[in-house]
BATOR-325042 format. One record per atom (N, C-alpha, C): residue in three letters; x negated, y negated, z negated. Coordinates in pm, whole numbers, padded with zeros to 5 digits, always signed. Example, Ala and Ser with C-alpha at 12.3 -4.5 7.8 and 13.67 -1.06 7.14 Angstrom:
<sites>
Ala-01319+00569-00780
Ala-01230+00450-00780
Ala-01320+00330-00780
Ser-01285+00225-00708
Ser-01367+00106-00714
Ser-01290-00003-00787
</sites>
This chain:
<sites>
Met+04119-14805+09744
Met+04031-14863+09853
Met+04070-14770+09986
Lys+04096-14839+10091
Lys+04135-14757+10221
Lys+04005-14688+10267
Lys+04025-14559+10307
Lys+03899-14485+10361
Lys+03890-14503+10496
Ile+03788-14546+10534
Ile+03757-14590+10680
Ile+03731-14483+10757
Phe+03648-14390+10715
Phe+03615-14276+10787
Phe+03609-14156+10700
Lys+03642-14054+10744
Lys+03614-13928+10648
Lys+03533-13850+10728
Thr+03484-13823+10790
Thr+03385-13739+10869
Thr+03282-13703+10747
Ala+00921-15443+08899
Ala+00872-15562+08855
Ala+00761-15584+08921
Ala+00711-15603+08978
Ala+00590-15622+09065
Ala+00526-15484+09058
Phe+00434-15465+09144
Phe+00374-15337+09149
Phe+00292-15320+09034
Ile+00284-15197+08972
Ile+00212-15164+08861
Ile+00073-15123+08876
Ala+00056-15028+08939
Ala-00084-14949+08960
Ala-00049-14856+09078
Val-00164-14797+09127
Val-00151-14704+09241
Val-00212-14577+09193
Thr-00149-14508+09117
Thr-00179-14407+09046
Thr-00063-14309+09060
Phe-00089-14168+09053
Phe+00020-14067+09058
Phe+00012-13981+08947
Cys+00071-13959+08848
Cys+00057-13871+08745
Cys+00138-13750+08763
Met+00072-13637+08750
Met+00125-13491+08771
Met+00056-13413+08670
Ala+00137-13331+08581
Ala+00097-13250+08498
Ala-00027-13299+08420
Gly+00003-13431+08361
Gly-00089-13496+08285
Gly-00205-13535+08341
Ala-00230-13524+08475
Ala-00360-13575+08539
Ala-00341-13719+08605
Thr-00413-13804+08612
Thr-00401-13930+08661
Thr-00499-13941+08791
Phe-00461-13972+08910
Phe-00539-13980+09017
Phe-00557-14117+09081
Ala-00669-14181+09069
Ala-00665-14319+09109
Ala-00682-14329+09257
Ala-00673-14438+09320
Ala-00685-14461+09449
Ala-00815-14468+09512
Pro-00849-14379+09609
Pro-00998-14380+09650
Pro-01004-14520+09729
Pro-01155-14551+09718
Pro-01179-14684+09770
Pro-01150-14680+09931
Gly-01097-14805+09988
Gly-01099-14828+10129
Gly-00946-14760+10171
Thr-00855-14707+10087
Thr-00759-14630+10143
Thr-00627-14731+10142
Tyr-00527-14676+10221
Tyr-00408-14759+10231
Tyr-00352-14803+10100
Glu-00352-14704+09995
Glu-00274-14743+09861
Glu-00366-14841+09790
Glu-00503-14843+09819
Glu-00586-14961+09743
Glu-00535-15092+09806
Gly-00535-15080+09930
Gly-00518-15212+10011
Gly-00364-15271+09977
Tyr-00290-15158+09960
Tyr-00146-15218+09908
Tyr-00131-15276+09773
Lys-00210-15208+09679
Lys-00225-15274+09548
Lys-00298-15411+09553
Thr-00407-15413+09624
Thr-00469-15552+09649
Thr-00379-15656+09706
Gly-00298-15605+09798
Gly-00206-15689+09866
Gly-00100-15764+09769
Tyr-00078-15675+09648
Tyr-00003-15728+09557
Tyr-00071-15802+09465
Ala-00187-15773+09433
Ala-00265-15850+09332
Ala-00325-15978+09369
Thr-00358-15996+09502
Thr-00434-16090+09558
Thr-00355-16221+09551
Glu-00420-16331+09513
Glu-00352-16452+09504
Glu-00354-16526+09640
Pro-00250-16588+09669
Pro-00231-16670+09802
Pro-00352-16738+09863
Gly-00377-16702+09971
Gly-00497-16788+10041
Gly-00636-16712+10018
Ser-00610-16597+09953
Ser-00750-16508+09940
Ser-00718-16387+10027
Arg-00830-16309+10043
Arg-00819-16188+10142
Arg-00894-16070+10107
Ala-00879-15968+10154
Ala-00972-15856+10116
Ala-01094-15845+10146
Ser-01170-15785+10078
Ser-01321-15788+10097
Ser-01362-15754+10250
Arg-01431-15803+10300
Arg-01493-15774+10443
Arg-01564-15650+10449
Ser-01609-15589+10329
Ser-01678-15458+10326
Ser-01572-15346+10349
Lys-01433-15376+10336
Lys-01342-15268+10360
Lys-01305-15263+10501
Lys-01369-15184+10574
Lys-01347-15174+10723
Lys-01237-15118+10766
Ser-01174-15028+10671
Ser-01082-14930+10694
Ser-00958-14994+10779
Glu-00911-14951+10884
Glu-00770-14998+10938
Glu-00679-14951+10836
Glu-00675-14843+10781
Glu-00562-14803+10682
Glu-00565-14896+10563
Phe-00690-14949+10514
Phe-00691-15037+10401
Phe-00628-15152+10440
Tyr-00634-15210+10551
Tyr-00571-15348+10597
Tyr-00422-15326+10629
Ala-00390-15219+10674
Ala-00248-15192+10676
Ala-00178-15182+10558
Gly-00244-15128+10446
Gly-00199-15137+10303
Gly-00196-15277+10267
Phe-00282-15351+10288
Phe-00295-15484+10235
Phe-00188-15572+10284
Ala-00166-15563+10413
Ala-00055-15635+10483
Ala+00083-15593+10430
Ala+00102-15487+10399
Ala+00219-15429+10361
Ala+00238-15476+10219
Gly+00154-15480+10126
Gly+00168-15523+10008
Gly+00184-15671+09997
Gln+00113-15739+10080
Gln+00150-15889+10081
Gln+00285-15919+10125
Ala+00329-15855+10222
Ala+00469-15861+10272
Ala+00573-15844+10159
Asp+00555-15741+10097
Asp+00649-15690+09983
Asp+00652-15803+09876
Asn+00530-15847+09862
Asn+00511-15955+09746
Asn+00587-16074+09774
Ala+00573-16089+09910
Ala+00638-16239+09966
Ala+00783-16222+09961
Ala+00824-16091+09973
Ala+00973-16056+09983
Ala+01023-16064+09839
Lys+00924-16068+09741
Lys+00970-16029+09605
Lys+01013-15899+09569
Ala+00969-15809+09644
Ala+01016-15675+09617
Ala+00945-15621+09480
Ala+01006-15531+09427
Ala+00961-15467+09304
Ala+00936-15322+09311
Ser+00822-15269+09266
Ser+00804-15128+09272
Ser+00808-15102+09124
Ala+00915-15000+09113
Ala+00936-14979+08968
Ala+00851-14853+08904
Phe+00753-14808+08998
Phe+00706-14686+08950
Phe+00544-14692+09027
Ser+00464-14617+08966
Ser+00335-14588+09043
Ser+00349-14475+09126
Val+00281-14476+09251
Val+00318-14376+09338
Val+00177-14326+09384
Asn+00203-14203+09481
Asn+00082-14145+09550
Asn+00067-14220+09680
Gly-00055-14234+09720
Gly-00087-14318+09835
Gly-00028-14271+09971
Lys+00012-14128+09971
Lys+00071-14074+10073
Lys+00192-14142+10126
Phe+00293-14174+10018
Phe+00405-14248+10055
Phe+00437-14357+10001
Ile+00313-14436+09958
Ile+00322-14568+09898
Ile+00401-14676+09997
Arg+00379-14650+10117
Arg+00430-14764+10211
Arg+00591-14778+10212
Asn+00644-14653+10152
Asn+00807-14675+10167
Asn+00864-14623+10033
Ser+00798-14662+09931
Ser+00851-14651+09790
Ser+00885-14766+09692
Ala+00866-14875+09766
Ala+00900-15009+09687
Ala+01054-15019+09671
Met+01073-15078+09551
Met+01213-15087+09504
Met+01241-15225+09505
Ala+01380-15264+09544
Ala+01422-15412+09527
Ala+01506-15415+09389
Phe+01490-15556+09327
Phe+01563-15564+09204
Phe+01704-15634+09258
Val+01795-15589+09187
Val+01943-15648+09199
Val+01995-15683+09084
Gln+02022-15827+09079
Gln+02056-15888+08938
Gln+02187-15827+08875
Gly+02300-15796+08968
Gly+02403-15757+08926
Gly+02492-15854+08863
Gly+02576-15823+08749
Gly+02658-15929+08689
Gly+02820-15889+08715
Asn+02892-15999+08678
Asn+03027-15975+08706
Asn+03044-16016+08832
Ile+03061-15930+08927
Ile+03069-15944+09064
Ile+03215-15957+09124
Lys+03226-16048+09190
Lys+03376-16038+09268
Lys+03347-16094+09413
Gly+03370-15996+09496
Gly+03342-16005+09643
Gly+03467-16105+09702
Lys+03434-16158+09803
Lys+03521-16255+09878
Lys+03609-16191+10002
Gly+03582-16066+10006
Gly+03643-15993+10139
Gly+03540-15992+10240
Ser+03527-15898+10303
Ser+03444-15900+10416
Ser+03522-15962+10539
Glu+03432-15986+10650
Glu+03523-16058+10758
Glu+03629-15984+10796
Phe+03739-16038+10862
Phe+03839-15977+10923
Phe+03935-15921+10813
Gly+03924-15970+10689
Gly+04001-15934+10582
Gly+03977-15789+10521
Glu+03882-15715+10573
Glu+03883-15581+10517
Glu+03815-15584+10380
Met+03876-15491+10299
Met+03832-15491+10156
Met+03727-15392+10120
Gly+03638-15430+10064
Gly+03519-15334+10017
Gly+03561-15283+09864
Leu+03458-15214+09795
Leu+03493-15145+09690
Leu+03471-15279+09572
Ile+03395-15351+09581
Ile+03370-15461+09482
Ile+03453-15600+09516
Asp+03531-15602+09606
Asp+03601-15707+09632
Asp+03685-15754+09521
Glu+03740-15666+09456
Glu+03829-15687+09341
Glu+03759-15707+09231
Gly+03643-15697+09225
Gly+03555-15728+09097
Gly+03506-15594+09032
Ala+03366-15624+08998
Ala+03291-15516+08930
Ala+03199-15575+08830
Asn+03173-15513+08708
Asn+03059-15561+08625
Asn+02949-15456+08638
Ile+02843-15501+08707
Ile+02731-15416+08742
Ile+02602-15464+08669
Ala+02536-15360+08593
Ala+02417-15401+08518
Ala+02304-15423+08620
Pro+02198-15492+08573
Pro+02090-15500+08675
Pro+02037-15368+08701
Tyr+01974-15359+08833
Tyr+01906-15239+08851
Tyr+01793-15253+08959
Tyr+01739-15142+09009
Tyr+01643-15130+09121
Tyr+01691-15037+09200
Ile+01664-15044+09338
Ile+01718-14960+09438
Ile+01609-14949+09542
Gly+01582-14841+09605
Gly+01486-14813+09708
Gly+01494-14910+09824
Lys+01400-14980+09869
Lys+01401-15057+09995
Lys+01433-14974+10120
Tyr+01378-14854+10101
Tyr+01396-14758+10213
Tyr+01467-14640+10174
Glu+01527-14572+10264
Glu+01569-14427+10253
Glu+01459-14342+10224
Val+01472-14241+10146
Val+01371-14141+10098
Val+01306-14096+10229
Thr+01190-14102+10250
Thr+01135-14039+10370
Thr+01105-13893+10364
Gln+01061-13826+10474
Gln+01028-13692+10476
Gln+00904-13652+10389
Glu+00796-13755+10407
Glu+00671-13730+10320
Glu+00692-13753+10178
Phe+00791-13852+10145
Phe+00827-13874+09996
Phe+00875-13737+09953
Tyr+00991-13701+10004
Tyr+01054-13576+09960
Tyr+00969-13461+09942
Glu+00874-13430+10053
Glu+00794-13328+10050
Glu+00668-13344+09936
Ala+00642-13450+09899
Ala+00542-13480+09791
Ala+00599-13452+09667
Val+00729-13502+09627
Val+00783-13456+09513
Val+00832-13323+09498
Ile+00904-13267+09578
Ile+00974-13133+09573
Ile+00848-13036+09593
Gly+00740-13062+09667
Gly+00616-12986+09689
Gly+00548-12971+09554
Ser+00564-13057+09453
Ser+00508-13029+09311
Ser+00559-12906+09253
Leu+00676-12867+09303
Leu+00735-12753+09217
Leu+00678-12607+09290
Lys+00579-12636+09373
Lys+00513-12516+09435
Lys+00606-12413+09470
Gly+00689-12436+09569
Gly+00770-12348+09632
Gly+00911-12309+09580
Lys+00940-12374+09475
Lys+01056-12326+09395
Lys+01191-12388+09494
Phe+01167-12474+09552
Phe+01284-12549+09647
Phe+01229-12572+09777
Asp+01295-12585+09892
Asp+01261-12625+10032
Asp+01215-12764+10028
Lys+01072-12783+10057
Lys+01010-12945+10054
Lys+01023-13002+10172
Ser+01074-12912+10295
Ser+01065-12968+10418
Ser+01203-12940+10480
Pro+01320-12997+10426
Pro+01439-12959+10500
Pro+01487-13015+10619
Ser+01427-13129+10662
Ser+01489-13201+10776
Ser+01486-13125+10907
Lys+01604-13167+10979
Lys+01612-13097+11116
Lys+01580-13197+11237
Asn+01567-13314+11186
Asn+01512-13425+11289
Asn+01355-13402+11286
Leu+01303-13338+11374
Leu+01162-13301+11380
Leu+01082-13360+11502
Lys+00972-13316+11537
Lys+00884-13377+11641
Lys+00930-13357+11762
Asp+01043-13272+11794
Asp+01096-13262+11928
Asp+01187-13390+11960
Thr+01233-13453+11868
Thr+01310-13572+11884
Thr+01223-13707+11842
Leu+01109-13682+11812
Leu+01044-13818+11746
Leu+01020-13908+11865
Val+01044-14041+11832
Val+01039-14154+11916
Val+00883-14189+11939
Lys+00833-14209+12048
Lys+00698-14270+12079
Lys+00672-14395+12000
Gly+00571-14399+11904
Gly+00527-14499+11819
Gly+00581-14488+11686
Glu+00669-14399+11663
Glu+00709-14389+11521
Glu+00634-14254+11450
Ala+00627-14242+11305
Ala+00572-14160+11242
Ala+00667-14070+11190
Gln+00646-13915+11218
Gln+00751-13824+11170
Gln+00769-13819+11019
Glu+00652-13859+10951
Glu+00657-13831+10806
Glu+00723-13958+10737
Arg+00751-14060+10822
Arg+00826-14180+10781
Arg+00984-14193+10833
Arg+01004-14084+10880
Arg+01175-14076+10911
Arg+01232-14027+10795
Pro+01345-14061+10776
Pro+01433-14049+10636
Pro+01455-13890+10629
Val+01441-13837+10497
Val+01480-13695+10493
Val+01629-13673+10518
Asp+01644-13560+10596
Asp+01796-13530+10607
Asp+01795-13384+10563
Ser+01921-13349+10585
Ser+01971-13214+10572
Ser+01937-13168+10409
Val+01975-13251+10325
Val+01976-13225+10180
Val+02115-13245+10117
Thr+02132-13134+10034
Thr+02278-13138+09973
Thr+02266-13255+09866
Trp+02389-13277+09830
Trp+02393-13376+09698
Trp+02314-13339+09583
Tyr+02337-13217+09574
Tyr+02259-13147+09449
Tyr+02106-13151+09466
Asp+02053-13132+09593
Asp+01916-13158+09611
Asp+01862-13272+09576
Ala+01947-13386+09620
Ala+01909-13525+09607
Ala+01902-13561+09457
Ile+01991-13508+09364
Ile+01992-13521+09220
Ile+01882-13447+09171
Asn+01848-13337+09224
Asn+01719-13258+09173
Asn+01597-13343+09201
Phe+01580-13400+09321
Phe+01469-13493+09366
Phe+01460-13608+09265
Cys+01545-13667+09216
Cys+01543-13772+09130
Cys+01503-13725+08989
Asn+01525-13608+08939
Asn+01493-13560+08818
Asn+01348-13517+08823
Val+01296-13461+08946
Val+01183-13423+08942
Val+01064-13536+08950
Leu+01115-13627+09037
Leu+01051-13761+09043
Leu+01034-13834+08897
Ser+01126-13827+08828
Ser+01128-13879+08675
Ser+01009-13812+08598
Lys+01033-13682+08615
Lys+00955-13614+08521
Lys+00810-13610+08562
Leu+00766-13637+08696
Leu+00649-13657+08753
Leu+00585-13799+08679
Gln+00693-13898+08676
Gln+00641-14018+08627
Gln+00659-14049+08476
Gly+00666-13941+08401
Gly+00688-13938+08266
Gly+00804-14021+08214
Leu+00924-14004+08294
Leu+01047-14078+08255
Leu+01147-13996+08216
Gln+01241-14046+08147
Gln+01347-13951+08110
Gln+01446-13917+08207
Glu+01464-13795+08227
Glu+01556-13743+08346
Glu+01687-13795+08331
Val+01758-13840+08431
Val+01897-13885+08432
Val+01972-13796+08420
Tyr+01985-13675+08481
Tyr+02080-13573+08503
Tyr+02050-13446+08443
Thr+02158-13389+08375
Thr+02143-13242+08325
Thr+02208-13164+08446
Ile+02136-13070+08482
Ile+02160-12978+08608
Ile+02171-12836+08566
Lys+02294-12776+08567
Lys+02275-12646+08542
Lys+02325-12573+08673
Val+02230-12498+08744
Val+02245-12455+08881
Val+02332-12322+08875
Lys+02442-12319+08954
Lys+02521-12213+08981
Lys+02492-12124+09110
Thr+02453-12199+09209
Thr+02414-12120+09325
Thr+02311-12194+09391
Glu+02211-12105+09443
Glu+02095-12155+09509
Glu+02088-12077+09648
Glu+02067-12130+09753
Glu+02044-12064+09866
Glu+01953-12109+09966
Asn+01842-12027+09980
Asn+01723-12080+10095
Asn+01661-12201+10031
Gly+01641-12205+09918
Gly+01567-12315+09852
Gly+01647-12456+09833
His+01776-12444+09842
His+01860-12554+09817
His+01974-12529+09728
Ile+01987-12625+09644
Ile+02120-12606+09548
Ile+02235-12640+09615
Ile+02349-12561+09595
Ile+02454-12566+09678
Ile+02576-12572+09569
Asp+02560-12539+09456
Asp+02667-12573+09346
Asp+02604-12583+09213
Ala+02639-12660+09135
Ala+02574-12674+09000
Ala+02674-12768+08926
Asp+02669-12764+08778
Asp+02730-12858+08704
Asp+02637-12959+08667
Val+02681-13095+08680
Val+02580-13206+08681
Val+02647-13299+08575
Ser+02580-13365+08475
Ser+02618-13473+08412
Ser+02497-13590+08395
Trp+02562-13731+08386
Trp+02476-13826+08410
Trp+02455-13894+08265
Asn+02336-13898+08213
Asn+02292-13986+08103
Asn+02275-14123+08142
Lys+02371-14226+08142
Lys+02332-14340+08195
Lys+02259-14431+08109
Lys+02187-14391+08020
Lys+02095-14472+07930
Lys+01957-14419+07976
Ala+01945-14321+08042
Ala+01803-14264+08077
Ala+01733-14360+08164
Asn+01610-14374+08152
Asn+01520-14477+08239
Asn+01470-14425+08370
Gly+01500-14295+08401
Gly+01443-14232+08527
Gly+01532-14265+08657
Phe+01488-14188+08740
Phe+01542-14218+08886
Phe+01659-14145+08900
Arg+01753-14209+08981
Arg+01893-14158+09025
Arg+01956-14188+09160
Leu+02054-14142+09191
Leu+02124-14204+09303
Leu+02202-14330+09259
Pro+02222-14423+09353
Pro+02294-14540+09310
Pro+02441-14492+09315
Ala+02517-14568+09201
Ala+02661-14553+09201
Ala+02702-14645+09334
Glu+02838-14596+09367
Glu+02888-14648+09486
Glu+02895-14815+09487
Glu+02937-14864+09389
Glu+02943-15029+09366
Glu+02798-15083+09372
Glu+02691-15006+09325
Glu+02555-15052+09318
Glu+02501-15050+09491
Trp+02546-14948+09545
Trp+02492-14935+09669
Trp+02551-15048+09767
Glu+02680-15064+09748
Glu+02753-15175+09822
Glu+02687-15297+09789
Leu+02675-15338+09658
Leu+02621-15472+09615
Leu+02496-15486+09694
Ala+02388-15396+09674
Ala+02264-15416+09762
Ala+02275-15428+09906
Cys+02366-15341+09967
Cys+02400-15358+10102
Cys+02451-15490+10137
Arg+02515-15561+10059
Arg+02572-15696+10099
Arg+02464-15803+10063
Gly+02362-15761+10000
Gly+02251-15865+09982
Gly+02247-15914+09839
Gly+02333-15879+09752
Gly+02331-15900+09605
Gly+02393-16031+09565
Asp+02423-16117+09645
Asp+02467-16250+09592
Asp+02608-16282+09666
Pro+02700-16289+09582
Pro+02854-16311+09645
Pro+02870-16460+09695
Ala+02760-16532+09656
Ala+02766-16680+09671
Ala+02722-16723+09822
Lys+02653-16617+09872
Lys+02588-16628+10016
Lys+02674-16558+10125
Lys+02653-16641+10247
Lys+02735-16616+10364
Lys+02745-16467+10392
Asp+02617-16386+10385
Asp+02588-16262+10450
Asp+02653-16164+10363
Phe+02690-16216+10224
Phe+02778-16115+10143
Phe+02892-16069+10223
Ala+02976-16121+10318
Ala+03090-16096+10375
Ala+03066-16038+10517
Tyr+02947-16036+10577
Tyr+02917-15973+10707
Tyr+02966-15833+10707
Ser+02951-15790+10839
Ser+02988-15655+10849
Ser+02896-15547+10838
Phe+02761-15606+10849
Phe+02650-15514+10852
Phe+02541-15564+10764
Ser+02469-15485+10677
Ser+02355-15519+10605
Ser+02252-15604+10677
Gly+02224-15730+10640
Gly+02136-15811+10707
Gly+02169-15864+10832
Ala+02288-15838+10891
Ala+02324-15904+11031
Ala+02311-16051+11014
Ser+02272-16118+11130
Ser+02245-16257+11134
Ser+02369-16352+11155
Ser+02457-16276+11207
Ser+02580-16348+11243
Ser+02706-16262+11233
Pro+02823-16313+11187
Pro+02944-16214+11179
Pro+03039-16224+11281
Ser+03015-16153+11419
Ser+03068-16156+11528
Ser+03140-16011+11547
Tyr+03123-15934+11473
Tyr+03190-15786+11491
Tyr+03337-15798+11472
Asp+03425-15739+11560
Asp+03563-15749+11539
Asp+03627-15645+11454
Gly+03542-15542+11417
Gly+03584-15447+11325
Gly+03653-15324+11386
Lys+03639-15336+11542
Lys+03716-15222+11593
Lys+03632-15175+11701
Ala+03530-15253+11774
Ala+03463-15183+11888
Ala+03361-15098+11841
Ala+03332-15023+11930
Ala+03226-14906+11909
Ala+03085-14947+11912
Thr+03065-15080+11974
Thr+02941-15141+11977
Thr+02929-15264+11913
Ser+02795-15301+11885
Ser+02791-15431+11804
Ser+02643-15495+11836
Ala+02610-15604+11903
Ala+02482-15659+11912
Ala+02428-15694+11781
Asp+02528-15741+11674
Asp+02462-15750+11543
Asp+02416-15653+11483
Leu+02479-15550+11488
Leu+02419-15414+11418
Leu+02311-15371+11488
Asp+02268-15395+11625
Asp+02162-15369+11680
Asp+02049-15429+11641
Lys+02048-15559+11575
Lys+01945-15608+11502
Lys+01901-15546+11364
Val+01982-15472+11293
Val+01945-15428+11163
Val+01965-15278+11155
Gly+02018-15203+11242
Gly+02053-15058+11216
Gly+02034-14970+11346
Trp+02028-14849+11336
Trp+02022-14737+11447
Trp+02154-14675+11443
Tyr+02215-14674+11558
Tyr+02349-14608+11565
Tyr+02360-14552+11720
Ala+02495-14481+11730
Ala+02506-14405+11858
Ala+02481-14472+11983
Tyr+02497-14610+11984
Tyr+02490-14706+12109
Tyr+02363-14774+12117
Asn+02258-14741+12041
Asn+02114-14806+12068
Asn+02019-14714+12052
Pro+02021-14579+12113
Pro+01914-14493+12089
Pro+01780-14542+12151
Ser+01795-14638+12243
Ser+01671-14701+12310
Ser+01617-14818+12217
Gly+01685-14866+12133
Gly+01665-14974+12057
Gly+01753-15098+12076
Lys+01818-15088+12188
Lys+01907-15210+12230
Lys+02044-15141+12240
Thr+02139-15224+12208
Thr+02279-15175+12208
Thr+02328-15161+12385
Ser+02385-15029+12403
Ser+02414-15006+12539
Ser+02557-14971+12517
Ser+02630-14969+12643
Ser+02782-14932+12628
Ser+02794-14783+12636
Thr+02691-14707+12662
Thr+02679-14557+12685
Thr+02629-14499+12550
Lys+02728-14418+12478
Lys+02693-14352+12369
Lys+02581-14241+12382
Gly+02497-14250+12294
Gly+02398-14147+12299
Gly+02446-14008+12265
Glu+02387-13913+12302
Glu+02414-13742+12264
Glu+02303-13673+12262
Lys+02310-13539+12212
Lys+02206-13462+12187
Lys+02108-13446+12323
Gly+01999-13468+12298
Gly+01894-13464+12415
Gly+01850-13595+12473
Val+01933-13703+12454
Val+01904-13836+12477
Val+01794-13884+12390
Pro+01681-13940+12462
Pro+01569-13976+12378
Pro+01608-14096+12278
Gly+01584-14085+12161
Gly+01619-14200+12053
Gly+01750-14152+11994
Phe+01822-14050+12026
Phe+01938-14025+11953
Phe+01910-13918+11835
Cys+01856-13977+11737
Cys+01807-13920+11635
Cys+01767-14009+11514
Thr+01721-13963+11406
Thr+01681-14054+11305
Thr+01543-14124+11333
His+01530-14241+11287
His+01407-14320+11340
His+01321-14344+11199
Glu+01190-14386+11206
Glu+01118-14435+11095
Glu+01189-14543+11040
Val+01183-14531+10902
Val+01244-14625+10827
Val+01182-14769+10844
Gly+01255-14874+10827
Gly+01206-15016+10807
Gly+01170-15073+10965
Lys+01218-15009+11072
Lys+01198-15050+11214
Lys+01268-15160+11240
Lys+01421-15171+11185
Lys+01494-15268+11227
Lys+01497-15383+11112
Gly+01557-15479+11116
Gly+01559-15600+11034
Gly+01614-15569+10887
Ala+01546-15645+10793
Ala+01588-15611+10649
Ala+01720-15699+10606
Asn+01779-15682+10505
Asn+01889-15779+10447
Asn+01813-15876+10347
Ala+01895-15928+10294
Ala+01837-16064+10222
Ala+01744-16035+10090
Leu+01785-15910+10041
Leu+01694-15838+09945
Leu+01567-15775+09987
Gly+01558-15762+10119
Gly+01429-15694+10165
Gly+01461-15555+10179
Ile+01578-15500+10187
Ile+01624-15374+10204
Ile+01639-15330+10350
Phe+01616-15190+10382
Phe+01618-15163+10510
Phe+01720-15046+10545
Asp+01780-15047+10654
Asp+01852-14939+10708
Asp+01974-14898+10623
Met+02034-14986+10559
Met+02161-14954+10481
Met+02288-14968+10587
Ser+02268-15003+10716
Ser+02365-14965+10809
Ser+02297-14885+10929
Gly+02352-14774+10918
Gly+02280-14686+11028
Gly+02163-14605+10981
Asn+02102-14525+11072
Asn+01997-14449+11056
Asn+02043-14291+10996
Val+02067-14297+10867
Val+02135-14183+10809
Val+02234-14226+10705
Tyr+02358-14160+10679
Tyr+02440-14169+10584
Tyr+02349-14147+10449
Glu+02406-14195+10343
Glu+02334-14200+10209
Glu+02436-14155+10108
Trp+02386-14050+10049
Trp+02452-13990+09916
Trp+02470-14099+09799
Ala+02589-14119+09767
Ala+02609-14195+09635
Ala+02638-14104+09531
Phe+02640-14146+09398
Phe+02670-14029+09300
Phe+02814-14014+09293
Asp+02909-14111+09322
Asp+03048-14094+09304
Asp+03130-13987+09352
Leu+03220-13945+09291
Leu+03332-13848+09336
Leu+03417-13927+09447
Gly+03443-13837+09552
Gly+03550-13889+09662
Gly+03667-13788+09643
Asp+03722-13760+09745
Asp+03853-13672+09726
Asp+03805-13528+09714
Asp+03886-13453+09637
Asp+03898-13314+09600
Asp+03744-13269+09582
Gly+03672-13352+09488
Gly+03549-13304+09424
Gly+03434-13329+09529
Glu+03465-13407+09653
Glu+03362-13419+09729
Glu+03276-13550+09680
Arg+03180-13583+09751
Arg+03082-13693+09699
Arg+03071-13813+09800
Ile+03079-13934+09767
Ile+03091-14063+09859
Ile+02930-14056+09931
Thr+02956-14090+10049
Thr+02837-14130+10142
Thr+02868-14264+10209
Arg+02765-14352+10219
Arg+02780-14474+10280
Arg+02691-14500+10382
Gly+02706-14604+10463
Gly+02621-14662+10566
Gly+02616-14625+10707
Gly+02682-14508+10733
Gly+02671-14479+10877
Gly+02543-14391+10919
Ala+02529-14368+11057
Ala+02423-14288+11096
Ala+02391-14323+11223
Phe+02281-14254+11277
Phe+02235-14264+11429
Phe+02333-14212+11520
Ser+02416-14134+11475
Ser+02517-14065+11569
Ser+02665-14109+11558
Thr+02683-14233+11485
Thr+02820-14282+11458
Thr+02835-14424+11538
Ser+02963-14466+11566
Ser+02982-14607+11611
Ser+02963-14691+11525
Ala+02959-14810+11562
Ala+02943-14944+11470
Ala+03033-14933+11353
Ala+03174-14907+11393
Ala+03263-14919+11281
Ala+03218-14824+11150
Ala+03164-14715+11169
Ala+03119-14636+11040
Ala+02994-14700+10984
Cys+02931-14781+11033
Cys+02819-14856+10970
Cys+02835-14972+10902
Lys+02977-15006+10899
Lys+03010-15137+10838
Lys+02993-15130+10678
Ile+02980-15229+10628
Ile+02940-15218+10465
Ile+03063-15186+10389
Thr+03190-15199+10450
Thr+03297-15164+10365
Thr+03350-15029+10421
Ala+03289-14954+10519
Ala+03327-14827+10542
Ala+03266-14711+10444
Tyr+03342-14610+10435
Tyr+03273-14506+10349
Tyr+03326-14378+10397
Asn+03273-14252+10356
Asn+03310-14136+10387
Asn+03288-14043+10275
Asp+03330-13903+10254
Asp+03313-13825+10160
Asp+03271-13692+10213
Glu+03172-13623+10154
Glu+03134-13486+10197
Glu+03133-13385+10086
Asn+03144-13257+10126
Asn+03112-13175+10023
Asn+02984-13167+09982
Pro+02958-13176+09839
Pro+02817-13191+09808
Pro+02720-13074+09820
Ser+02768-12969+09888
Ser+02671-12858+09933
Ser+02638-12868+10072
Lys+02692-12976+10134
Lys+02677-12981+10281
Lys+02533-13030+10322
Arg+02463-12985+10423
Arg+02338-13028+10471
Arg+02363-13062+10610
Leu+02353-13198+10637
Leu+02366-13269+10774
Leu+02257-13333+10818
Thr+02234-13343+10955
Thr+02122-13396+11005
Thr+02119-13570+11001
Gly+02239-13612+10985
Gly+02265-13763+10951
Gly+02286-13809+10831
Leu+02257-13732+10724
Leu+02272-13750+10582
Leu+02163-13758+10499
Gly+02114-13844+10438
Gly+02014-13850+10342
Gly+02021-13926+10219
Phe+01944-14012+10156
Phe+01967-14066+10035
Phe+01862-14174+10009
Arg+01890-14269+09914
Arg+01789-14364+09865
Arg+01801-14361+09707
Ile+01686-14397+09627
Ile+01694-14363+09495
Ile+01725-14516+09413
Ala+01759-14505+09300
Ala+01789-14621+09206
Ala+01739-14598+09074
Arg+01734-14704+09000
Arg+01674-14691+08856
Arg+01732-14804+08774
Asn+01781-14786+08632
Asn+01821-14896+08558
Asn+01710-14997+08541
Ala+01750-15126+08544
Ala+01654-15215+08519
Ala+01624-15260+08377
Lys+01702-15200+08283
Lys+01684-15225+08143
Lys+01753-15134+08071
</sites>
């Protein structure tokens, strides 16, 4: 493959940690979210629940349910809004080539088992809640996109986590699996740790384990394309774009503007002027603010690059999706990059996956 750039339904709202189970308190967001999933069409939440937080949760749960999203695990209410996972059927997938004839990883065919993948990039609050459970062993707040770059109307804690190494992302998956009573996917033998970050380790993947993990590159691409090779959007340039008008070369794209954050739309709308440090909005954005793709997945084109499990060149690891600081070309479904797994970059985060069976 040519390198383009080198640079089941909701279960319950509880969070298990160290053997303890914490139920959702009445009237809170997570209770509303659970109710939103459980309520039959046409019914509504109890009028006795006056909490604005509760109704926000209810609406989010209803929306996820309508989109047939699946939450593969029970979570703490603090990050319930951004923890849902989408089911991807997989199968013997053969792509039809993306527009303008550019090949992606799966266009020549791939046999992909069913899996779940996060609807959202892992957020700062999600990362803090999981890594914070280790009580100081690792850096729970690594992100460099902080409140000095926060866009009005967006929530700091719901921006994607950034500045994590590939090893940090792997470690997050294992910690989350353990908290949920699932089998850890990775065996990690840490060689070097620095300032609360793993920068070198031997890692092996148990592909039969039922815990959380990074998506394989072909899984990432299949989800990004919307999951169904028979559908038109499978061959579009960007994840969830409504029309295939991008020529594959220009720095800007009105189609990308609808579904992703990139260097030419820091204000939210595509401009001919590239953003740069200090320009309002030239930063990460709260997840889920742009349009979703056919699977109800957000931000797979732009916002932050995402670590995949796979090896790239010279022992580096694959990253996909482009970022807030890149041109439109880097955000294409077929574009990819690789980075040293010890790198911590402000435009690089990840999303989680899990085997479906």
